[in-house]
C-alpha positions as CSV (number, residue, x, y, z in Angstrom):
1,X,70.4,-20.7,-91.1
2,X,67.5,-19.8,-93.4
3,X,66.3,-23.4,-93.4
4,X,66.3,-23.4,-89.6
5,X,64.2,-20.3,-89.5
6,X,61.6,-21.5,-91.9
7,X,61.4,-25.0,-90.5
8,X,61.0,-23.5,-87.0
9,X,58.0,-21.6,-88.4
10,X,56.6,-24.8,-89.9
11,X,56.6,-26.5,-86.6
12,X,55.1,-23.6,-84.6
13,X,52.8,-25.7,-82.5
14,X,53.0,-24.3,-78.9
15,X,50.0,-22.4,-77.6
16,X,52.4,-20.3,-75.5
17,X,54.4,-19.4,-78.5
18,X,51.3,-18.3,-80.3
19,X,49.9,-16.4,-77.3
20,X,53.0,-14.3,-76.8
21,X,52.5,-12.8,-80.2
22,X,48.9,-11.8,-79.6
23,X,48.1,-8.2,-79.0
24,X,45.6,-5.5,-79.8
25,X,47.6,-4.7,-82.9
26,X,48.8,-8.1,-84.0
27,X,47.1,-11.5,-84.4
28,X,48.5,-14.9,-85.4
29,X,46.5,-18.1,-86.2
30,X,46.6,-21.1,-88.3
31,X,46.9,-24.9,-88.1
32,X,49.2,-27.8,-88.5
33,X,47.9,-30.8,-90.5
34,X,49.3,-34.3,-91.1
35,X,47.8,-36.1,-94.1
36,X,48.6,-39.5,-95.6
37,X,47.3,-39.8,-99.1
38,X,46.8,-42.9,-101.3
39,X,46.4,-42.3,-105.0
40,X,45.4,-44.7,-107.7
41,X,46.0,-43.3,-111.2
42,X,46.4,-44.8,-114.6
43,X,49.6,-43.0,-115.7
44,X,51.1,-43.5,-119.1
45,X,54.6,-45.2,-119.7
46,X,57.3,-45.1,-118.4
47,X,55.4,-45.3,-115.1
48,X,55.2,-49.0,-114.2
49,X,52.7,-48.7,-111.3
50,X,49.4,-47.2,-110.7
51,X,49.3,-46.9,-106.9
52,X,51.1,-44.2,-105.0
53,X,51.5,-43.2,-101.3
54,X,52.2,-39.6,-100.3
55,X,52.7,-38.1,-96.9
56,X,52.0,-34.4,-96.3
57,X,52.7,-32.2,-93.4
58,X,51.3,-28.7,-93.7
59,X,51.6,-25.6,-91.6
60,X,49.1,-22.7,-92.2
61,X,50.2,-19.4,-90.7
62,X,48.0,-16.3,-90.8
63,X,49.3,-13.0,-89.6
64,X,47.3,-9.8,-89.3
65,X,49.0,-6.5,-88.2
66,X,46.6,-3.6,-87.5
67,X,48.8,-0.7,-88.5
68,X,46.0,1.8,-87.7
69,X,42.2,1.8,-87.3
70,X,41.9,1.9,-91.1
71,X,44.9,0.0,-92.4
72,X,45.7,-3.8,-92.0
73,X,48.7,-5.8,-93.2
74,X,47.8,-9.4,-94.0
75,X,50.3,-12.2,-94.5
76,X,49.0,-15.8,-94.9
77,X,51.2,-18.6,-96.0
78,X,51.5,-22.4,-96.5
79,X,54.6,-24.4,-95.7
80,X,54.3,-28.0,-96.8
81,X,56.4,-31.1,-96.5
82,X,55.8,-33.8,-99.2
83,X,57.3,-37.3,-98.9
84,X,56.7,-40.6,-100.6
85,X,56.2,-42.2,-104.0
86,X,55.1,-39.1,-106.0
87,X,58.3,-37.2,-105.0
88,X,60.4,-40.2,-105.8
89,X,58.8,-41.6,-108.9
90,X,57.5,-38.5,-110.9
91,X,60.4,-36.4,-112.3
92,X,58.4,-33.2,-112.7
93,X,56.7,-33.4,-109.3
94,X,58.8,-30.8,-107.5
95,X,58.5,-28.4,-110.5
96,X,54.7,-28.9,-110.4
97,X,54.6,-28.0,-106.7
98,X,57.0,-25.0,-107.1
99,X,54.5,-22.9,-109.2
100,X,53.3,-19.4,-108.6
101,X,51.0,-17.9,-111.3
102,X,51.1,-14.4,-109.7
103,X,52.7,-11.4,-111.1
104,X,55.5,-11.8,-108.5
105,X,57.0,-15.3,-108.1
106,X,56.9,-15.9,-104.3
107,X,57.2,-19.7,-104.5
108,X,60.2,-21.1,-102.6
109,X,61.3,-24.7,-102.9
110,X,63.3,-24.8,-99.7
111,X,64.6,-28.3,-100.1
112,X,64.3,-30.9,-102.8
113,X,65.5,-34.4,-101.9
114,X,65.1,-37.8,-103.5
115,X,62.1,-38.8,-101.3
116,X,60.9,-35.5,-99.9
117,X,60.6,-31.8,-100.5
118,X,59.8,-28.7,-98.5
119,X,57.9,-25.8,-100.1
120,X,56.7,-22.4,-99.0
121,X,54.3,-19.9,-100.6
122,X,52.2,-17.0,-99.4
123,X,48.7,-16.9,-100.8
124,X,47.7,-13.6,-99.0
125,X,50.1,-10.7,-98.8
126,X,48.4,-7.4,-98.9
127,X,47.6,-4.0,-97.4
128,X,43.9,-3.5,-96.7
129,X,42.6,0.0,-96.2
130,X,38.9,0.4,-95.1
131,X,37.5,3.8,-94.2
132,X,33.9,5.0,-94.5
133,X,32.4,3.7,-97.7
134,X,35.7,2.9,-99.3
135,X,37.8,-0.2,-99.2
136,X,41.1,-0.7,-101.2
137,X,43.1,-3.8,-101.0
138,X,46.5,-4.1,-102.8
139,X,48.6,-7.2,-103.1
140,X,48.0,-10.9,-103.0
141,X,44.4,-11.5,-102.0
142,X,41.3,-13.4,-102.8
143,X,38.9,-11.5,-105.0
144,X,35.9,-13.6,-104.3
145,X,33.0,-12.9,-106.8
146,X,31.7,-16.5,-106.9
147,X,28.2,-17.2,-105.4
148,X,27.7,-21.0,-105.9
149,X,29.3,-23.6,-103.7
150,X,30.6,-25.9,-106.4
151,X,31.0,-24.0,-109.7
152,X,31.9,-20.3,-110.0
153,X,32.1,-18.8,-113.5
154,X,31.7,-15.3,-111.9
155,X,35.0,-15.8,-110.1
156,X,37.2,-14.2,-112.8
157,X,40.3,-13.6,-110.6
158,X,41.0,-16.8,-108.7
159,X,38.7,-19.6,-109.5
160,X,39.2,-22.7,-107.4
161,X,38.8,-26.4,-108.0
162,X,36.1,-28.4,-106.1
163,X,38.4,-31.4,-106.4
164,X,41.2,-29.7,-104.4
165,X,40.5,-31.3,-101.1
166,X,43.6,-30.0,-99.4
167,X,43.1,-26.3,-99.8
168,X,40.1,-24.9,-97.9
169,X,41.4,-21.3,-98.0
170,X,41.4,-21.3,-101.8
171,X,43.9,-19.4,-104.0
172,X,44.6,-15.7,-104.2
173,X,45.6,-13.2,-106.9
174,X,48.2,-10.4,-107.2
175,X,45.6,-7.7,-107.6
176,X,44.3,-4.3,-106.7
177,X,40.7,-4.2,-105.6
178,X,38.7,-1.0,-105.0
179,X,35.2,-1.3,-103.4
180,X,32.8,1.6,-102.8
181,X,29.7,0.8,-100.7
182,X,26.7,2.8,-101.8
183,X,24.5,1.6,-99.0
184,X,24.0,-1.6,-96.8
185,X,23.2,-3.7,-99.9
186,X,24.8,-2.0,-102.9
187,X,28.4,-1.6,-103.9
188,X,30.7,-1.0,-106.9
189,X,33.9,-2.9,-107.3
190,X,36.9,-2.5,-109.6
191,X,39.6,-5.1,-109.7
192,X,42.8,-5.5,-111.7
193,X,45.1,-8.5,-111.8
194,X,48.2,-7.8,-113.9
195,X,50.1,-10.7,-115.5
196,X,53.6,-11.3,-116.7
197,X,52.1,-11.6,-120.2
198,X,49.8,-8.6,-120.5
199,X,47.2,-10.6,-122.5
200,X,46.7,-12.9,-119.5
201,X,45.7,-10.1,-117.2
202,X,42.2,-9.6,-115.8
203,X,40.4,-6.3,-115.3
204,X,36.7,-6.2,-114.4
205,X,33.9,-4.2,-112.7
206,X,31.1,-5.5,-110.5
207,X,27.9,-3.7,-109.5
208,X,26.0,-5.4,-106.7
209,X,22.6,-4.5,-105.3
210,X,19.5,-6.0,-103.6
211,X,16.0,-6.2,-104.9
212,X,13.0,-8.1,-103.8
213,X,15.1,-10.1,-101.3
214,X,17.7,-11.1,-103.9
215,X,21.3,-10.0,-104.0
216,X,22.2,-9.3,-107.7
217,X,25.6,-8.7,-109.2
218,X,26.4,-7.6,-112.7
219,X,30.0,-8.1,-114.1
220,X,31.9,-7.0,-117.2
221,X,35.5,-6.7,-118.0
222,X,38.6,-8.0,-119.8
223,X,39.5,-11.6,-119.1
224,X,42.8,-12.9,-120.6
225,X,42.3,-11.4,-124.1
226,X,38.6,-12.0,-124.0
227,X,35.6,-9.8,-123.2
228,X,33.5,-11.1,-120.3
229,X,30.0,-10.1,-119.3
230,X,27.5,-11.7,-117.0
231,X,26.3,-11.8,-113.4
232,X,24.7,-13.8,-110.7
233,X,22.1,-13.8,-107.9
234,X,21.5,-15.2,-104.4
235,X,18.1,-15.4,-102.7
236,X,15.6,-17.9,-101.6
237,X,12.3,-19.5,-102.6
238,X,10.5,-20.0,-99.3
239,X,13.0,-21.8,-97.1
240,X,15.2,-23.0,-100.0
241,X,18.2,-21.0,-101.2
242,X,18.4,-20.2,-104.9
243,X,21.6,-19.1,-106.5
244,X,23.1,-18.8,-110.0
245,X,25.9,-17.4,-112.1
246,X,26.1,-16.8,-115.8
247,X,29.0,-15.5,-118.0
248,X,29.6,-14.9,-121.7
249,X,33.2,-14.9,-123.0
250,X,34.2,-13.9,-126.5
251,X,37.7,-13.5,-128.0
252,X,38.9,-10.0,-128.7
253,X,41.0,-11.3,-131.6
254,X,41.1,-14.5,-133.7
255,X,43.1,-17.3,-132.1
256,X,43.8,-20.4,-134.1
257,X,42.3,-23.5,-132.6
258,X,40.2,-21.5,-130.1
259,X,36.4,-21.3,-129.9
260,X,35.6,-17.6,-130.0
261,X,32.4,-17.7,-127.9
262,X,31.6,-19.5,-124.7
263,X,28.5,-19.3,-122.5
264,X,28.5,-20.8,-118.9
265,X,25.6,-21.1,-116.5
266,X,25.5,-22.7,-113.1
267,X,22.3,-22.7,-111.0
268,X,22.0,-24.2,-107.5
269,X,19.6,-24.7,-104.7
270,X,20.3,-25.5,-101.0
271,X,18.0,-26.5,-98.2
272,X,18.4,-27.2,-94.5
273,X,15.9,-29.9,-93.4
274,X,14.4,-30.2,-89.9
275,X,16.7,-33.1,-89.1
276,X,19.8,-30.9,-89.8
277,X,20.6,-32.5,-93.2
278,X,21.9,-29.7,-95.5
279,X,21.6,-30.5,-99.2
280,X,22.9,-28.6,-102.2
281,X,22.1,-29.4,-105.8
282,X,23.6,-27.7,-108.9
283,X,23.4,-27.9,-112.7
284,X,26.1,-26.4,-114.9
285,X,26.2,-25.9,-118.6
286,X,29.5,-25.1,-120.3
287,X,29.0,-24.6,-124.1
288,X,32.6,-25.4,-125.0
289,X,32.4,-28.8,-123.4
290,X,35.3,-28.8,-120.9
291,X,38.6,-30.5,-121.2
292,X,40.0,-33.4,-123.1
293,X,41.6,-35.2,-120.1
294,X,41.5,-35.1,-116.4
295,X,44.2,-36.1,-113.9
296,X,44.0,-36.0,-110.2
297,X,47.6,-34.8,-110.0
298,X,46.6,-31.4,-111.1
299,X,44.4,-29.9,-113.8
300,X,43.9,-26.2,-114.0
301,X,40.4,-24.6,-114.2
302,X,39.5,-21.2,-115.5
303,X,36.4,-19.0,-115.3
304,X,35.9,-19.4,-119.0
305,X,36.2,-23.2,-118.8
306,X,35.3,-24.2,-115.2
307,X,34.3,-27.8,-115.9
308,X,35.6,-31.0,-117.7
309,X,32.3,-31.6,-119.5
310,X,29.6,-29.7,-121.2
311,X,26.9,-30.7,-118.7
312,X,27.5,-31.3,-115.0
313,X,25.0,-32.1,-112.3
314,X,26.1,-32.1,-108.7
315,X,24.7,-32.9,-105.3
316,X,26.3,-32.5,-101.9
317,X,24.8,-33.4,-98.5
318,X,26.1,-33.0,-95.0
319,X,24.7,-34.3,-91.8
320,X,25.8,-33.9,-88.1
321,X,25.6,-37.4,-86.6
322,X,26.5,-35.8,-83.3
323,X,28.0,-32.6,-82.0
324,X,31.5,-33.9,-82.7
325,X,30.9,-36.2,-85.8
326,X,29.9,-34.9,-89.2
327,X,29.5,-36.7,-92.5
328,X,29.1,-35.5,-96.1
329,X,28.7,-37.0,-99.5
330,X,29.3,-35.2,-102.8
331,X,28.4,-36.7,-106.2
332,X,28.8,-35.2,-109.7
333,X,27.6,-36.7,-112.9
334,X,28.9,-35.8,-116.4
335,X,26.3,-37.1,-118.8
336,X,28.2,-36.3,-122.0
337,X,31.3,-38.0,-120.7
338,X,29.4,-41.0,-119.2
339,X,31.3,-40.5,-115.9
340,X,30.6,-40.1,-112.2
341,X,32.5,-38.6,-109.3
342,X,31.7,-39.6,-105.7
343,X,33.4,-38.2,-102.6
344,X,32.4,-39.2,-99.0
345,X,33.9,-37.4,-96.0
346,X,33.8,-37.9,-92.3
347,X,35.0,-35.4,-89.8
348,X,35.5,-36.0,-86.0
349,X,36.2,-33.3,-83.5
350,X,38.4,-35.4,-81.3
351,X,39.0,-32.5,-78.8
352,X,39.0,-28.7,-78.8
353,X,41.0,-27.5,-81.8
354,X,41.8,-31.0,-83.0
355,X,40.0,-32.5,-86.0
356,X,40.3,-35.9,-87.6
357,X,39.1,-36.3,-91.2
358,X,38.8,-39.1,-93.6
359,X,37.8,-38.6,-97.3
360,X,37.7,-40.4,-100.6
361,X,37.5,-39.2,-104.2
362,X,36.4,-41.8,-106.7
363,X,36.0,-41.3,-110.5
364,X,34.1,-43.8,-112.6
365,X,34.3,-43.2,-116.4
366,X,34.1,-45.0,-119.7
367,X,37.3,-45.7,-121.7
368,X,36.2,-42.9,-124.1
369,X,35.6,-40.2,-121.5
370,X,37.9,-37.5,-120.2
371,X,37.9,-39.3,-116.8
372,X,39.1,-42.7,-118.1
373,X,42.5,-42.2,-116.4
374,X,41.4,-39.7,-113.7
375,X,42.2,-42.0,-110.8
376,X,41.0,-42.1,-107.2
377,X,42.1,-40.8,-103.8
378,X,41.8,-41.8,-100.2
379,X,43.2,-39.4,-97.6
380,X,43.1,-39.0,-93.9
381,X,44.2,-36.0,-91.8
382,X,44.8,-34.8,-88.3
383,X,44.6,-31.0,-88.0
384,X,45.4,-28.9,-84.9
385,X,44.1,-25.3,-85.1
386,X,45.8,-22.5,-83.1
């Protein structure tokens, strides 16, 4: 019976079914997305092939219940069906999908068969109270302190991966967030994300204000047994946006094999040209030099190590070829790794609420680089929003 209930939610695709739940006190929205994915990855033995097909069917369901004029209950979730080579050929694949790093494990592997699996997880589940100058949010939420588009060392609580092409909503954290708005441009925030291991918890404070047309934020706090301090800004130079984030991290106690101090800086500029071309460029420095290896099948990022190389230079451009056809191209170079990442994307609005998307992610790296076995991806999707 429980399978029937959840699978019925997964295939909620009737506008009438959605409409009957809409009211002044309750809203429901989301999308259904089908996505075939081709992956080429140089996996170690005992894997005998380097090309895999996967088929994904995803339902995104967002529920908002307005309990009063000040209090809202938010419940947003992903239910995903995976089928194909990865499920069949990689023994740990189901366990890798069935992960929840939050304080409360809400991940549910509904079904795990030889060639397919069905998985459910909420990434927003919170109460949001907003009254006057105060806002308090408790539960699973996104504590978004990042400023840049590509790299966010300021995002201490739930940093996301730019390479995660199938997760536009970005992850959330089990946290308590308190915001006090001093005026239209100034605020103080306190946030706490507990963890099953206390040393992995995060507690930090942000002070944000505006001066000379720039939004400035200053951050300090405890980050997974490290002290963190830094900040960021967002403004413009003439018609060009100018943003940046910087953070220092230092260990609170000696840890064998760990580098005690790290400094990360990411600076970006963005500009909208008269022909509607939107361009972003970014430079990142990560003192500790990133990771030793990169796999497309899933590599975690963290605020104190948000890149896979010491230096990273990025550019992303998007251009509307017509009102219903948009293209973009992202490129990242890793000079110290002698590697390059390229990702072209085309999106077509086939009809109202229906989008067709095609993208690729291609890594090119020397045999000695962290990207030597990174692999490449080609994916297409059809998404219906409701």
